[in-house]
C-alpha positions as CSV (number, residue, x, y, z in Angstrom):
1,M,70.3,136.3,75.5
2,D,72.2,136.4,78.7
3,S,71.1,138.8,81.5
4,G,73.9,137.8,83.9
5,I,71.3,136.7,86.4
6,T,71.9,133.6,88.5
7,T,68.7,131.8,89.0
8,L,68.1,129.4,91.9
9,S,67.9,126.1,89.6
10,D,71.5,127.2,88.3
11,Q,72.9,127.4,92.1
12,R,71.1,124.1,92.7
13,T,73.0,122.8,89.8
14,A,76.3,123.9,90.4
15,A,76.0,122.9,94.2
16,S,74.9,119.5,93.4
17,T,77.7,119.1,90.7
18,H,80.5,120.3,93.2
19,M,79.2,118.4,95.9
20,Q,79.1,114.9,94.2
21,P,83.0,114.5,94.3
22,V,82.9,115.6,98.0
23,A,80.5,113.1,99.1
24,V,82.4,110.5,97.1
25,V,85.4,111.5,99.1
26,Q,83.4,111.5,102.3
27,A,81.8,108.1,101.9
28,R,85.5,106.8,101.0
29,V,86.8,108.3,104.3
30,A,83.9,106.8,106.3
31,K,84.5,103.2,104.7
32,I,88.4,103.5,105.7
33,A,87.3,104.8,109.2
34,T,84.9,102.2,109.9
35,G,86.8,99.4,108.5
36,L,90.3,100.1,110.2
37,G,88.2,101.5,113.4
38,T,86.3,98.4,113.7
39,Y,89.7,96.2,113.6
40,F,91.6,98.4,116.2
41,A,88.6,98.3,118.6
42,C,88.5,94.8,118.2
43,L,92.2,94.8,119.2
44,A,91.5,97.0,122.0
45,F,88.8,94.8,123.5
46,D,91.4,91.6,123.2
47,R,93.7,93.8,125.1
48,L,91.2,94.7,127.8
49,T,90.0,91.1,128.0
50,G,93.5,89.7,128.2
51,S,93.2,87.7,125.3
52,E,95.2,89.2,123.2
53,D,97.9,86.5,123.1
54,N,95.4,83.7,122.9
55,V,96.3,81.7,119.5
56,D,92.9,81.6,118.4
57,K,92.3,85.4,119.0
58,V,95.3,86.2,117.1
59,R,94.5,84.0,114.1
60,Q,91.3,85.6,114.1
61,R,92.4,89.2,114.2
62,A,95.0,88.6,111.6
63,Q,92.2,86.8,109.1
64,Q,90.1,90.0,110.1
65,L,93.0,92.3,109.2
66,R,93.6,90.8,105.8
67,E,89.7,90.6,105.0
68,T,89.6,94.4,105.9
69,L,92.6,95.5,104.0
70,T,90.9,93.2,100.9
71,D,87.7,95.2,101.5
72,L,89.4,98.5,101.3
73,G,90.8,98.2,98.1
74,P,94.0,97.9,96.1
75,S,95.9,100.5,97.9
76,F,95.1,98.7,101.2
77,I,95.8,95.2,99.8
78,K,99.5,96.4,98.8
79,A,100.1,97.9,101.7
80,G,99.3,94.3,103.2
81,Q,101.4,92.7,101.0
82,V,104.4,95.1,102.1
83,L,103.5,94.1,105.5
84,A,103.8,90.7,105.0
85,N,107.4,90.8,104.2
86,R,108.2,93.0,107.1
87,P,109.0,90.9,110.2
88,D,110.4,93.9,112.0
89,I,107.2,95.5,111.9
90,V,104.5,92.6,111.8
91,R,104.3,89.5,114.0
92,E,104.9,86.2,112.3
93,D,101.2,84.7,112.6
94,Y,100.0,88.2,111.0
95,M,102.7,87.9,108.3
96,N,101.6,84.5,107.2
97,E,98.0,85.5,107.1
98,L,99.0,88.6,105.0
99,C,101.1,86.4,102.6
100,T,97.8,85.0,101.3
101,L,97.0,88.7,99.7
102,Q,100.0,87.8,97.6
103,V,98.9,84.4,96.6
104,S,95.4,85.8,95.9
105,F,96.3,89.2,94.1
106,G,99.8,88.7,93.0
107,N,101.8,91.4,91.5
108,S,99.9,94.0,89.9
109,F,102.5,94.3,86.9
110,I,102.4,92.2,83.7
111,C,106.1,91.4,82.8
112,S,106.7,91.7,79.4
113,S,108.6,88.4,79.2
114,E,105.3,87.1,78.7
115,Y,105.4,88.7,75.3
116,D,107.3,88.2,72.1
117,E,109.9,90.7,71.6
118,S,109.0,91.3,68.0
119,L,105.5,92.3,69.2
120,L,106.9,94.9,71.5
121,Q,109.3,96.2,68.6
122,S,106.3,96.4,66.2
123,C,104.4,98.4,68.7
124,Y,107.3,100.8,69.4
125,N,109.1,100.8,66.1
126,G,112.5,100.5,67.7
127,S,112.3,104.1,68.9
128,E,111.3,103.3,72.6
129,D,113.7,101.8,74.9
130,I,112.6,98.2,74.9
131,A,114.5,97.6,78.1
132,A,112.3,100.3,79.8
133,L,109.4,98.1,79.1
134,W,110.8,95.0,80.7
135,C,110.1,94.0,84.6
136,L,113.5,94.0,86.0
């Protein structure tokens, strides 16, 4: 019979269950802040030492940016792929390095042109708009 009294054990269980998603978010934020913070700190150091226009340093920082974006996951990889096509935002040497993200990871979409249309018709029984399934 439920007495309506919450025990200390119940409170700890509820707190630990509630804290797990918060801890996951905190860990993710820490990973993002550490990765991008390290990258931008290196850029600042290069600027302070006057080596920001050194070809080898620029190549090294471009590679570091690509690796950082890759380590941070799919959303950051996609951001890098977008930046690789923006010469108005990103230097050419960075664009060249970020273009390797497009080659390495490609497009995340699978075009239905790889599949037989009859297979699509059988899956959707003609009730769905097949054209909506095709990559445009």
